[in-house]
LOVEXBA-863046 format. One record per residue (C-alpha): residue number from 0; z, x, y; residue in one letter. Coordinates in nm, 2 decimals. Each point is the difference from the previous one (the first is absolute). Last residue first. Example, Ala and Ser with C-alpha at 12.3 -4.5 7.8 and 13.67 -1.06 7.14 Angstrom:
# residues 2
R    nr        z        x        y   rest
R     1     0.71     1.37    -0.11      s
R     0     0.07    -0.14    -0.34      a
***
This chain:
# residues 529
R    nr        z        x        y   rest
R   528     8.56    -5.09    24.34      x
R   527    -0.09    -0.29     0.23      x
R   526    -0.11    -0.34    -0.11      x
R   525    -0.16    -0.15     0.31      x
R   524     0.11    -0.34     0.13      x
R   523    -0.04    -0.37    -0.07      x
R   522     0.24     0.03    -0.29      x
R   521     0.25    -0.26     0.14      x
R   520    -0.29    -0.23     0.06      x
R   519    -0.04    -0.04    -0.39      x
R   518    -0.34    -0.03    -0.14      x
R   517    -0.03    -0.19    -0.33      x
R   516    -0.01     0.09    -0.38      x
R   515     0.34     0.18    -0.01      x
R   514     0.07     0.07    -0.37      x
R   513    -0.38     0.00    -0.07      x
R   512    -0.04     0.28     0.26      x
R   511    -0.33     0.04     0.18      x
R   510    -0.05     0.29     0.24      x
R   509    -0.36     0.01     0.13      x
R   508     0.07    -0.25     0.28      x
R   507     0.36    -0.13    -0.02      x
R   506     0.22    -0.09    -0.30      x
R   505     0.37     0.04     0.06      x
R   504     0.28     0.23    -0.09      x
R   503    -0.14     0.31     0.17      x
R   502     0.24     0.28    -0.09      x
R   501    -0.11     0.02    -0.36      x
R   500    -0.36     0.04     0.10      x
R   499     0.10     0.29     0.23      x
R   498     0.19     0.17    -0.28      x
R   497    -0.30    -0.05    -0.24      x
R   496    -0.26     0.13     0.25      x
R   495     0.21     0.30     0.10      x
R   494     0.07     0.09    -0.36      x
R   493    -0.36    -0.02    -0.09      x
R   492    -0.08     0.23     0.29      x
R   491     0.24     0.26    -0.12      x
R   490    -0.14    -0.02    -0.36      x
R   489    -0.36     0.04     0.14      x
R   488     0.12     0.30     0.20      x
R   487     0.14     0.18    -0.30      x
R   486    -0.31    -0.09    -0.21      x
R   485    -0.22     0.15     0.27      x
R   484     0.21     0.31     0.03      x
R   483    -0.03     0.05    -0.38      x
R   482    -0.37    -0.06    -0.03      x
R   481    -0.08     0.24     0.29      x
R   480     0.21     0.27    -0.15      x
R   479     0.34     0.14     0.11      x
R   478     0.17     0.29    -0.18      x
R   477     0.25    -0.11    -0.27      x
R   476     0.38    -0.04    -0.01      x
R   475     0.08    -0.21     0.31      x
R   474    -0.30    -0.23    -0.04      x
R   473     0.07    -0.05    -0.37      x
R   472     0.35    -0.13     0.08      x
R   471    -0.14    -0.21     0.28      x
R   470    -0.24    -0.16    -0.24      x
R   469     0.27    -0.10    -0.26      x
R   468     0.23    -0.13     0.27      x
R   467    -0.28    -0.20     0.17      x
R   466    -0.12    -0.15    -0.33      x
R   465     0.35    -0.13    -0.07      x
R   464     0.02    -0.14     0.35      x
R   463    -0.34    -0.17    -0.04      x
R   462     0.13    -0.16    -0.33      x
R   461     0.31    -0.14     0.17      x
R   460    -0.19    -0.12     0.30      x
R   459    -0.26    -0.18    -0.22      x
R   458     0.27    -0.19    -0.18      x
R   457     0.15    -0.10     0.33      x
R   456    -0.33    -0.12     0.14      x
R   455    -0.07    -0.19    -0.32      x
R   454     0.33    -0.19     0.02      x
R   453    -0.04    -0.08     0.37      x
R   452    -0.35    -0.14    -0.06      x
R   451    -0.35     0.10     0.11      x
R   450    -0.36    -0.14     0.02      x
R   449    -0.28     0.22     0.13      x
R   448     0.14     0.32    -0.16      x
R   447     0.35     0.15    -0.03      x
R   446     0.08    -0.07    -0.37      x
R   445    -0.33     0.03    -0.20      x
R   444    -0.20     0.21     0.24      x
R   443     0.30     0.22     0.10      x
R   442     0.10     0.04    -0.37      x
R   441    -0.35     0.10    -0.11      x
R   440    -0.06     0.24     0.29      x
R   439     0.32     0.18    -0.07      x
R   438    -0.07     0.03    -0.37      x
R   437    -0.35     0.14     0.08      x
R   436     0.15     0.26     0.23      x
R   435     0.26     0.10    -0.26      x
R   434    -0.28     0.05    -0.26      x
R   433    -0.21     0.20     0.25      x
R   432     0.29     0.23     0.07      x
R   431     0.06     0.07    -0.37      x
R   430    -0.37     0.07    -0.05      x
R   429    -0.02     0.22     0.31      x
R   428     0.23     0.26    -0.16      x
R   427     0.25     0.12     0.26      x
R   426    -0.10     0.31     0.19      x
R   425     0.05     0.35    -0.16      x
R   424     0.20     0.25     0.19      x
R   423     0.03     0.09     0.37      x
R   422     0.04    -0.21     0.32      x
R   421     0.34    -0.17    -0.06      x
R   420     0.10    -0.18     0.31      x
R   419     0.17     0.14     0.31      x
R   418    -0.30     0.02     0.24      x
R   417     0.10     0.22     0.29      x
R   416     0.20    -0.13     0.29      x
R   415    -0.16    -0.03     0.34      x
R   414     0.11     0.28     0.23      x
R   413    -0.32     0.07     0.20      x
R   412    -0.01    -0.35     0.14      x
R   411    -0.32    -0.09     0.19      x
R   410     0.13    -0.20     0.29      x
R   409    -0.05    -0.36     0.12      x
R   408     0.05    -0.08     0.37      x
R   407    -0.35     0.05     0.12      x
R   406    -0.16    -0.15    -0.31      x
R   405     0.19    -0.33     0.08      x
R   404    -0.23    -0.08     0.29      x
R   403    -0.32     0.02    -0.19      x
R   402     0.17    -0.16    -0.30      x
R   401     0.04    -0.33     0.18      x
R   400    -0.37    -0.04     0.05      x
R   399    -0.07     0.12    -0.35      x
R   398     0.23    -0.26    -0.15      x
R   397    -0.17    -0.27     0.21      x
R   396    -0.34     0.10    -0.14      x
R   395     0.12     0.02    -0.36      x
R   394     0.18    -0.33     0.06      x
R   393    -0.31    -0.19     0.11      x
R   392    -0.24     0.14    -0.26      x
R   391     0.25    -0.04    -0.29      x
R   390     0.08    -0.36     0.11      x
R   389    -0.37    -0.10     0.01      x
R   388    -0.06     0.16    -0.34      x
R   387     0.29    -0.21    -0.13      x
R   386    -0.09    -0.33     0.16      x
R   385    -0.29    -0.05    -0.23      x
R   384     0.16    -0.30    -0.18      x
R   383     0.33    -0.12     0.15      x
R   382     0.29     0.20    -0.14      x
R   381     0.29    -0.21    -0.14      x
R   380     0.37     0.00     0.07      x
R   379    -0.03     0.15     0.34      x
R   378    -0.34     0.18     0.05      x
R   377     0.03     0.13     0.36      x
R   376     0.36     0.12     0.00      x
R   375    -0.10     0.37     0.00      x
R   374     0.12     0.10    -0.34      x
R   373    -0.19     0.32    -0.08      x
R   372    -0.13     0.14    -0.33      x
R   371    -0.31    -0.23     0.03      x
R   370    -0.13     0.17     0.31      x
R   369     0.21     0.20     0.25      x
R   368     0.32     0.20    -0.01      x
R   367     0.16     0.24     0.25      x
R   366     0.26     0.27    -0.04      x
R   365     0.11     0.21     0.30      x
R   364     0.35    -0.16    -0.01      x
R   363     0.08    -0.21    -0.31      x
R   362     0.03    -0.38     0.06      x
R   361    -0.38    -0.02    -0.01      x
R   360    -0.23     0.02     0.30      x
R   359    -0.33    -0.19    -0.04      x
R   358    -0.04    -0.08     0.36      x
R   357     0.12    -0.36    -0.01      x
R   356     0.30     0.11    -0.20      x
R   355     0.00     0.10    -0.36      x
R   354     0.18    -0.10    -0.32      x
R   353    -0.13     0.17    -0.32      x
R   352    -0.15    -0.27    -0.22      x
R   351    -0.05    -0.37    -0.05      x
R   350    -0.33    -0.18    -0.07      x
R   349    -0.08     0.21    -0.30      x
R   348    -0.36    -0.07    -0.10      x
R   347    -0.21    -0.06    -0.31      x
R   346     0.19    -0.06    -0.33      x
R   345    -0.25    -0.19    -0.22      x
R   344    -0.09    -0.36    -0.06      x
R   343    -0.25    -0.06    -0.29      x
R   342    -0.38    -0.04     0.00      x
R   341    -0.29    -0.08    -0.24      x
R   340    -0.33    -0.03     0.20      x
R   339    -0.21    -0.30    -0.07      x
R   338    -0.36     0.07    -0.09      x
R   337    -0.34    -0.06     0.16      x
R   336     0.01     0.17     0.35      x
R   335     0.30     0.20    -0.11      x
R   334    -0.19     0.18    -0.26      x
R   333     0.28     0.14    -0.22      x
R   332    -0.07     0.29    -0.24      x
R   331     0.26     0.24     0.14      x
R   330    -0.26     0.18     0.21      x
R   329    -0.12    -0.33     0.12      x
R   328     0.34    -0.07     0.14      x
R   327    -0.01     0.32     0.19      x
R   326    -0.36    -0.06     0.14      x
R   325     0.09    -0.35     0.12      x
R   324     0.32     0.10     0.16      x
R   323    -0.17     0.29     0.18      x
R   322    -0.29    -0.21     0.11      x
R   321     0.21    -0.29     0.13      x
R   320    -0.19    -0.18     0.28      x
R   319    -0.35     0.11    -0.11      x
R   318     0.05    -0.06    -0.37      x
R   317     0.17    -0.33     0.07      x
R   316    -0.28    -0.11     0.23      x
R   315    -0.26     0.08    -0.26      x
R   314     0.18    -0.20    -0.26      x
R   313     0.04    -0.31     0.22      x
R   312     0.35    -0.15    -0.04      x
R   311     0.09    -0.23    -0.30      x
R   310     0.07     0.31    -0.22      x
R   309     0.31     0.10     0.21      x
R   308     0.26    -0.07    -0.27      x
R   307     0.32     0.20    -0.03      x
R   306     0.16    -0.05    -0.34      x
R   305     0.36    -0.02    -0.13      x
R   304     0.16     0.26    -0.22      x
R   303     0.22     0.05    -0.31      x
R   302     0.04    -0.36    -0.10      x
R   301     0.33    -0.15    -0.13      x
R   300    -0.09    -0.33     0.18      x
R   299     0.32    -0.06     0.20      x
R   298     0.07     0.38     0.04      x
R   297    -0.35     0.07     0.12      x
R   296     0.00    -0.30     0.22      x
R   295     0.33     0.09     0.16      x
R   294    -0.11     0.36     0.07      x
R   293    -0.33    -0.13     0.15      x
R   292     0.20    -0.24     0.23      x
R   291     0.24     0.28     0.09      x
R   290    -0.29     0.23     0.10      x
R   289    -0.18    -0.28     0.20      x
R   288     0.31    -0.09     0.20      x
R   287     0.09     0.37     0.07      x
R   286    -0.36     0.07     0.10      x
R   285    -0.02    -0.26     0.27      x
R   284    -0.20    -0.33    -0.08      x
R   283    -0.38     0.02     0.04      x
R   282    -0.07    -0.06    -0.37      x
R   281     0.19    -0.33     0.01      x
R   280     0.09    -0.10     0.36      x
R   279     0.18    -0.31    -0.14      x
R   278     0.24     0.22    -0.19      x
R   277     0.13     0.01    -0.36      x
R   276    -0.20    -0.27    -0.18      x
R   275    -0.31     0.08     0.21      x
R   274     0.02     0.35    -0.15      x
R   273    -0.10    -0.12    -0.35      x
R   272    -0.38     0.00     0.03      x
R   271    -0.04    -0.08    -0.37      x
R   270    -0.28     0.18    -0.20      x
R   269     0.15     0.01    -0.35      x
R   268     0.10     0.37     0.04      x
R   267     0.19    -0.09     0.32      x
R   266    -0.19     0.01     0.33      x
R   265     0.02     0.17     0.34      x
R   264    -0.29    -0.09     0.23      x
R   263    -0.21     0.24     0.22      x
R   262    -0.09    -0.13     0.34      x
R   261    -0.05     0.30     0.23      x
R   260     0.37     0.00     0.09      x
R   259     0.07     0.01    -0.37      x
R   258    -0.23     0.31    -0.03      x
R   257     0.16     0.14     0.32      x
R   256     0.32     0.02    -0.20      x
R   255    -0.16     0.31    -0.15      x
R   254    -0.02     0.04    -0.38      x
R   253     0.23     0.30    -0.04      x
R   252    -0.05     0.24    -0.29      x
R   251     0.34     0.01    -0.17      x
R   250    -0.13     0.01    -0.36      x
R   249    -0.35     0.13    -0.03      x
R   248    -0.01     0.13    -0.36      x
R   247     0.19    -0.26    -0.19      x
R   246    -0.11    -0.28     0.24      x
R   245     0.19    -0.24     0.22      x
R   244    -0.14     0.06     0.35      x
R   243     0.26    -0.05     0.27      x
R   242     0.02    -0.34     0.17      x
R   241     0.33    -0.13     0.12      x
R   240     0.10     0.31     0.19      x
R   239     0.38     0.04    -0.05      x
R   238     0.19     0.06     0.32      x
R   237     0.33     0.16    -0.05      x
R   236     0.27    -0.13     0.24      x
R   235     0.33     0.13    -0.15      x
R   234    -0.03     0.32     0.21      x
R   233     0.09    -0.20     0.31      x
R   232     0.14     0.29     0.21      x
R   231     0.06     0.38    -0.03      x
R   230     0.24     0.21     0.20      x
R   229    -0.03     0.38    -0.01      x
R   228     0.25     0.23    -0.16      x
R   227    -0.21     0.27    -0.16      x
R   226     0.01    -0.16    -0.34      x
R   225    -0.13    -0.32     0.15      x
R   224    -0.29     0.18     0.18      x
R   223    -0.09     0.19    -0.31      x
R   222    -0.01    -0.31    -0.22      x
R   221    -0.20    -0.22     0.25      x
R   220    -0.24     0.29     0.06      x
R   219    -0.07     0.07    -0.36      x
R   218    -0.06    -0.36    -0.11      x
R   217    -0.22     0.09    -0.29      x
R   216    -0.34    -0.10     0.13      x
R   215    -0.18     0.31    -0.13      x
R   214    -0.16    -0.18    -0.30      x
R   213    -0.19    -0.23     0.23      x
R   212     0.12    -0.34     0.09      x
R   211    -0.13    -0.33    -0.14      x
R   210     0.30    -0.03    -0.22      x
R   209     0.09    -0.12    -0.35      x
R   208     0.30     0.17    -0.18      x
R   207     0.21     0.02     0.32      x
R   206     0.17     0.30     0.17      x
R   205    -0.36     0.13     0.05      x
R   204    -0.04    -0.24     0.29      x
R   203     0.22     0.22     0.23      x
R   202    -0.17     0.02     0.33      x
R   201    -0.15     0.24     0.25      x
R   200     0.12     0.35     0.08      x
R   199    -0.04     0.00     0.38      x
R   198     0.33     0.15     0.09      x
R   197    -0.04     0.19     0.32      x
R   196     0.19     0.32     0.08      x
R   195     0.07     0.16     0.34      x
R   194     0.10     0.36     0.09      x
R   193    -0.11     0.14    -0.33      x
R   192     0.11     0.22    -0.29      x
R   191    -0.20    -0.03    -0.32      x
R   190     0.20     0.20    -0.26      x
R   189    -0.18     0.06    -0.32      x
R   188     0.09    -0.07    -0.37      x
R   187    -0.22     0.18    -0.26      x
R   186    -0.16    -0.18    -0.30      x
R   185    -0.32     0.18     0.07      x
R   184    -0.24    -0.30    -0.02      x
R   183     0.25    -0.26     0.13      x
R   182     0.11     0.20     0.30      x
R   181     0.33    -0.19     0.04      x
R   180     0.12    -0.07     0.35      x
R   179     0.34     0.02     0.16      x
R   178    -0.03    -0.19     0.32      x
R   177     0.01     0.01     0.38      x
R   176     0.29     0.04     0.25      x
R   175     0.15    -0.35    -0.01      x
R   174     0.31    -0.06     0.20      x
R   173     0.30    -0.21    -0.11      x
R   172     0.21    -0.15     0.28      x
R   171    -0.27    -0.26     0.02      x
R   170     0.24    -0.28    -0.11      x
R   169    -0.13    -0.08    -0.35      x
R   168     0.24     0.17    -0.22      x
R   167     0.25     0.23     0.14      x
R   166     0.02     0.38    -0.05      x
R   165     0.31     0.15     0.16      x
R   164     0.00     0.18     0.33      x
R   163     0.08     0.36     0.08      x
R   162    -0.37     0.10     0.06      x
R   161    -0.23    -0.31    -0.01      x
R   160    -0.08    -0.12    -0.35      x
R   159    -0.28     0.17    -0.18      x
R   158    -0.30    -0.13    -0.19      x
R   157    -0.29     0.15    -0.19      x
R   156    -0.17    -0.29    -0.17      x
R   155    -0.03     0.02    -0.38      x
R   154    -0.26     0.07    -0.27      x
R   153    -0.32    -0.04     0.20      x
R   152    -0.31     0.04    -0.22      x
R   151    -0.28     0.25     0.05      x
R   150    -0.34    -0.04    -0.17      x
R   149    -0.17     0.01     0.34      x
R   148     0.14     0.19     0.29      x
R   147    -0.22    -0.10     0.30      x
R   146     0.01     0.19     0.33      x
R   145    -0.06    -0.18     0.33      x
R   144    -0.03     0.18     0.33      x
R   143    -0.36     0.10    -0.04      x
R   142    -0.12    -0.36    -0.02      x
R   141    -0.33    -0.03    -0.21      x
R   140     0.20    -0.08    -0.31      x
R   139     0.19    -0.28     0.19      x
R   138    -0.32    -0.16     0.12      x
R   137    -0.16     0.00    -0.35      x
R   136     0.33    -0.13    -0.14      x
R   135     0.02    -0.29     0.25      x
R   134    -0.36    -0.11    -0.07      x
R   133     0.04     0.01    -0.37      x
R   132     0.33    -0.18     0.01      x
R   131    -0.15    -0.28     0.21      x
R   130    -0.28    -0.05    -0.25      x
R   129     0.23     0.02    -0.30      x
R   128     0.24    -0.26     0.15      x
R   127    -0.28    -0.24     0.08      x
R   126    -0.16    -0.01    -0.34      x
R   125    -0.10    -0.36    -0.04      x
R   124    -0.27    -0.01     0.27      x
R   123     0.14     0.22     0.28      x
R   122     0.25    -0.25     0.14      x
R   121     0.13    -0.19     0.30      x
R   120     0.22    -0.28    -0.12      x
R   119     0.04    -0.28     0.26      x
R   118    -0.14    -0.32    -0.15      x
R   117     0.25    -0.26     0.12      x
R   116     0.32    -0.17    -0.13      x
R   115     0.10     0.30    -0.21      x
R   114     0.23    -0.05    -0.29      x
R   113    -0.26     0.10    -0.26      x
R   112    -0.29     0.20     0.13      x
R   111    -0.29    -0.06     0.25      x
R   110    -0.28     0.25     0.07      x
R   109    -0.12     0.10     0.35      x
R   108    -0.34     0.18     0.02      x
R   107     0.01     0.21     0.32      x
R   106    -0.28    -0.11     0.23      x
R   105    -0.37     0.09    -0.01      x
R   104    -0.12    -0.30    -0.21      x
R   103     0.25     0.09    -0.27      x
R   102     0.18     0.34     0.01      x
R   101     0.19     0.20    -0.25      x
R   100     0.23     0.26     0.15      x
R    99    -0.15     0.35     0.00      x
R    98     0.30     0.21     0.10      x
R    97    -0.15     0.24     0.26      x
R    96     0.29     0.13     0.20      x
R    95    -0.08    -0.24     0.28      x
R    94     0.02    -0.29    -0.25      x
R    93     0.34     0.12    -0.11      x
R    92     0.12     0.00     0.36      x
R    91    -0.13    -0.35     0.05      x
R    90     0.20    -0.10    -0.31      x
R    89     0.31     0.16     0.17      x
R    88    -0.07    -0.19     0.32      x
R    87    -0.03    -0.33    -0.19      x
R    86     0.34     0.05    -0.17      x
R    85     0.22     0.04     0.30      x
R    84     0.06    -0.37     0.04      x
R    83     0.06    -0.06    -0.37      x
R    82     0.24     0.30    -0.03      x
R    81     0.20    -0.09     0.30      x
R    80     0.03    -0.37    -0.08      x
R    79     0.11     0.07    -0.35      x
R    78     0.25     0.26     0.12      x
R    77     0.16    -0.25     0.25      x
R    76     0.01    -0.27    -0.27      x
R    75     0.19     0.22    -0.25      x
R    74    -0.12    -0.16    -0.33      x
R    73     0.27    -0.14    -0.22      x
R    72    -0.05    -0.38     0.03      x
R    71    -0.25    -0.05    -0.28      x
R    70    -0.22     0.30     0.08      x
R    69    -0.32    -0.20    -0.08      x
R    68     0.08    -0.25     0.28      x
R    67     0.07     0.28     0.24      x
R    66    -0.33     0.17    -0.07      x
R    65    -0.20    -0.32     0.03      x
R    64     0.17    -0.08     0.33      x
R    63    -0.07     0.35     0.14      x
R    62    -0.36    -0.02    -0.10      x
R    61    -0.03    -0.34     0.17      x
R    60     0.16     0.14     0.32      x
R    59    -0.23     0.30    -0.01      x
R    58    -0.29    -0.24     0.02      x
R    57    -0.30    -0.10    -0.20      x
R    56    -0.33    -0.18     0.09      x
R    55    -0.05     0.25     0.28      x
R    54    -0.03     0.30    -0.23      x
R    53     0.22     0.28    -0.11      x
R    52     0.35    -0.11    -0.11      x
R    51     0.06     0.28    -0.25      x
R    50     0.06     0.03    -0.37      x
R    49    -0.13     0.33    -0.13      x
R    48    -0.20     0.02    -0.33      x
R    47    -0.02    -0.15    -0.35      x
R    46    -0.06     0.29    -0.23      x
R    45     0.31     0.21     0.06      x
R    44    -0.01     0.24    -0.30      x
R    43    -0.10     0.31     0.20      x
R    42     0.30    -0.07     0.23      x
R    41     0.23     0.02    -0.30      x
R    40    -0.07     0.37    -0.01      x
R    39    -0.22     0.27    -0.16      x
R    38    -0.23     0.14     0.27      x
R    37     0.22     0.32     0.05      x
R    36    -0.03     0.09    -0.36      x
R    35     0.33    -0.03    -0.18      x
R    34     0.36     0.02     0.11      x
R    33    -0.07     0.02     0.38      x
R    32     0.15     0.22     0.27      x
R    31    -0.16    -0.01     0.35      x
R    30     0.11     0.29     0.23      x
R    29    -0.05    -0.06     0.37      x
R    28    -0.01     0.25     0.29      x
R    27     0.06    -0.18     0.33      x
R    26    -0.15    -0.16     0.31      x
R    25    -0.33    -0.16    -0.10      x
R    24     0.10     0.04    -0.36      x
R    23     0.26    -0.27     0.05      x
R    22    -0.27    -0.27     0.03      x
R    21    -0.19     0.11    -0.30      x
R    20     0.32     0.04    -0.21      x
R    19     0.12    -0.35     0.09      x
R    18    -0.33    -0.16    -0.09      x
R    17    -0.01     0.21    -0.33      x
R    16     0.36    -0.09    -0.10      x
R    15    -0.04    -0.38     0.07      x
R    14    -0.34    -0.02    -0.17      x
R    13     0.10     0.18    -0.31      x
R    12     0.07     0.37    -0.03      x
R    11     0.36     0.03    -0.08      x
R    10     0.30     0.21     0.12      x
R     9    -0.09     0.10     0.36      x
R     8     0.18     0.31     0.14      x
R     7    -0.02     0.06     0.37      x
R     6     0.06     0.32     0.20      x
R     5    -0.06     0.22    -0.30      x
R     4     0.17     0.27    -0.20      x
R     3    -0.07     0.09    -0.36      x
R     2     0.26     0.20    -0.21      x
R     1    -0.08     0.14    -0.35      x
R     0     0.32     0.06    -0.20      x
***
């Protein structure tokens, strides 16, 4: 079995992983493991930008208030204040690295999105994530201390309890020493042994039928951390983006919230602007309100989609402000300057995740987490638009600061156990795996989506458990493949979402239960698994 040793192992190559890798490479040797090409991540799909109180018309206090309001009582106030106040410095750092943020009259162009009381979204037109990712990747590839392992997928974290002591979940008596990693192209399992490990594996949108996430967003970090013994929190809070393109060829393409901030209307097929019946803020209401309103309209009318209308704005201005959105819609036969865009809600962001402290440390020693996979306490029951890239920047930086000191006490273990799974023989047929994945996505969308009930959650749990038993049997008998490990992780994440939803017997933020339609102060706390 091939063995690779490094000071720092980074699982994932989005904004959180790359910022952390760049900062750690100043003092350590870093290996970055990523399932696909290094540029394929949720970061690339972040169109809106970074929320930051930047000019004199705004203030950190206003940004804090907006974040707390969106979080519906579950944000950790001290974390919100920390992230908001440290945000401007992280944006200045990106500027110094060469990120070409859009400017207007010499100053940064600040957009406004739903839930924000001021324009405060710094952006690169409508492709902010891709622009940041490009700059970070170029810097990382020029850094001699960073080695990329593309087309490699982590199977499990390598963990050991201290000598003579039992393994206990979530109390830092478990120590991480790297990961078992599948070389996708060769089918071989490798040992990546490290002093420190960062989970930056992104989200889990592929657990649902409709998602804005890329194909690689299969919840690997959530699943591996839970199996290793880490604590996770608030996995019931899944943000559905209200406006994903409804098209047979372009399903899941995200129509940025910045469009509604810019003045786009949401209409039913007969032209009604229906959001005023659900919230006085109409198109500028937070995402959970808008997504539930669309879901209710679709069920009430029996329609398959609603429409985003920006045709009342100047055509030239639309093309200048949203060049990527305009070109993509045009590719699918929709001229957004003259036609309404068909949209549906789609799974977008996991507001919970692997619990971390203010420096990204998980409840497992020498294991950090940053980005969407982490639960920092910033988002609460609903993420405020464009706070995710901000969170990734701040926590990647803070994790690196803590890691500098921790490197001195972390050893490279020579006695880590070998991979015990099957590594020879014929992998499971991909058709059978694809069928199970489709079944999982269907039941999660139908039973554990925007609106939930006790009976549907229980039915979903029974079916997920059956899928889990069948998949684990295959996993024990066949050599691993990318399709199999992703299915296994999606099933694990589905279980975490369902169990968390069952534990929260109220409606709050992104979690809406028809059996408990109102918030309950007794549940004004994190749901911990």
